[in-house]
N, C-alpha and C positions, 0 to 999 in steps of 0.2 A: 553504853557504859561497856558491859560485859564482853559485848561481842568486839567492841573494838580490841579491847585488853587481849580474849581469844585469839583474835586475828593476827598482834603483834606478837603474840606467843607461838604460834604454830610457824610464823614466819622467821622470827629466834631461831629456833628449834629446827627448819629446813637448814638456815644458813651454818649453824653449826656442822649437820651431819652434812652439809654437802663440801666443806672446807676440811675433807680430812685430807690426811699427807698423802702428796700426789705419787708418793713411791709405792703406795700400795696399787693405785690406778695404771702406774706405768708397769709393774709386776703382770696384772690381769693383761694388758694387751700384748705385752710380751708373749703369754701363755697362750692367749688367742690364734697369734703369728704361729708359734712353733706348732700348734695343732694344725696349722692351715697348710703345712709343706707334707708334701706328697709322702709317703710311709712306703710304699711298696715299689720294688725295682722296677716293674713293667711300665707305672707314670714317669720313669727317668730315662726310658729309653726312645729314641727319635719315633717322627710319626710313623716311618714306612716302616718301622719293627713293629709295632704296636698291631695283633691282630683285629681285622676289620675297617683299618683306617687305611684309605685309599693317601697316597701322598697326593700334592696340588701342583696339578701340571701347566704350566702355562706355555703356551705357545705364540710364536711371534710371526704373523701373519705379512710377508713382506711384500706381497703383490710387485713384485721384478723390483726388487729395493733390497739396498745391503740391508741385513741385520745388525743392525747398532749394539747389540749384546756378543757378538762375535766379533775377537779380536780382530783385526784390518789382514795382518798378519798369517794369522790360521788359518783365515779365509781363502787366500789366496796361496795357502800352501806352503807359503816358504816360512824357514825358519830366521832369524836374523842374522846379517852377514854371512849366510850359507847361499852358494849358486847353485841355479841348477845345469842339467846338463845340457851343453849345445845342442841343437835340431840337427839332422841329419844336412839338412842344407847348407847351415853353415858350416858345419866338419867338412864339407865334401869344398868349400870354397867356392860354391853356387850364391847367386846372391837370394837372398832371404827375402827381401823388399823389392817392390817397384818404387822406386826414387821417384819417379813421375807422378804416381798417385799420393805422395806424402804431403798433409796439409799441415801447419802449423796453429796450435792450440793457443799456445802463448807462451811469451819468452818473464822469466823471472830473475832478478838482479839484485845483488848486495854487494857491499862491499868487496868480498872475497870473490865474487865467480859469478859466473851468468850460468842459468840451468834456460832449454829449450825444451816445451812439451810439442810433441809429436805425434800423428798416427796416420795409420794409410788407409785406402781402401775399404780392406778387412777388419776396420778399426782396432787395428792394433797399437798400443800405445809405445812411445820410444820417447827416451830423455837423450839431449843432446849435451854434454859436458865434458869441459878440457879438451873439444877437438874431438872426441869420440861418440860414438853413438851407441846405444844401449836399449838392449830391446825390455820389456816390461819385468823379466825377472832376472835384469840386470847383468845380461850377458854384452859382452861388447860384440858389436855387429863389424865382422871383419870387411877391411878393404872399404870400408865408410866411414868418411871423417868430415868435420864442418866447423863452422866460422858462427860464432853468435853475435849479432849485431843487433841496433838500438831498434829498429822494425822489421826486422828481416833475418833469415838466417840462409847461409849459404851450406849446401850439402856439396861432397865431393865421391865420385868413383869415376873409377879408370881414365883419370885425365880430364874427368867434364865436370863441371861445376853445374849445380843447380839451385836457383835463387828462389826462395821460399817467403814470399810477404804476408804479414798480418796486416790486415787492413777492416773496421769496423766491422766484422761478421763476414767478411768475403775472402775468399784466399786467392792471392794470384802466384803464378807459379812460371818462372823464366829460366829460361834453358839458356846458362852463360856463354857465350860463342867463342870467347875465346880460350886459351891452352890454360893447363892448371900453372898458377907459378908457385915456386916452392912455399910462398908466405901463408896462402891460404888455406 
């Protein structure tokens, strides 16, 4: 019986000691947290400024693909809304592209307007919108106009119309024999 009484007394004493006010425990925890904060100015510096620590530099191996971490406008060397200067061929009024080599990539339509995506034999991209042809730097190509239809595009230059049709992976080009009429 003495053993049971002694055991009961020990449990009772431990219970009272364990139920001390929570405020004291919170104060101890705060003191420990405060003591864990860095006390020297050197520890507050960025890792690049601490002696002996090299910054972690990661590089993206693109393998001839675009780096997704570089903004697209920056990669092309363009600023939004800013046009690059026209090429010498365009300034002189020469034909900057060979119309017969143009291929149609696709036609994008919505309720307001349509766009046609084109490229030439040199893989330069062009956009046909609102009847005008623009290069990949958003410069208007003088002397070339066009019309977008449901499944083809008509490109016009010097009174000649060229029809470029998009069909399941194949591109068909035809020269329109008729003279250009004012409507297209």
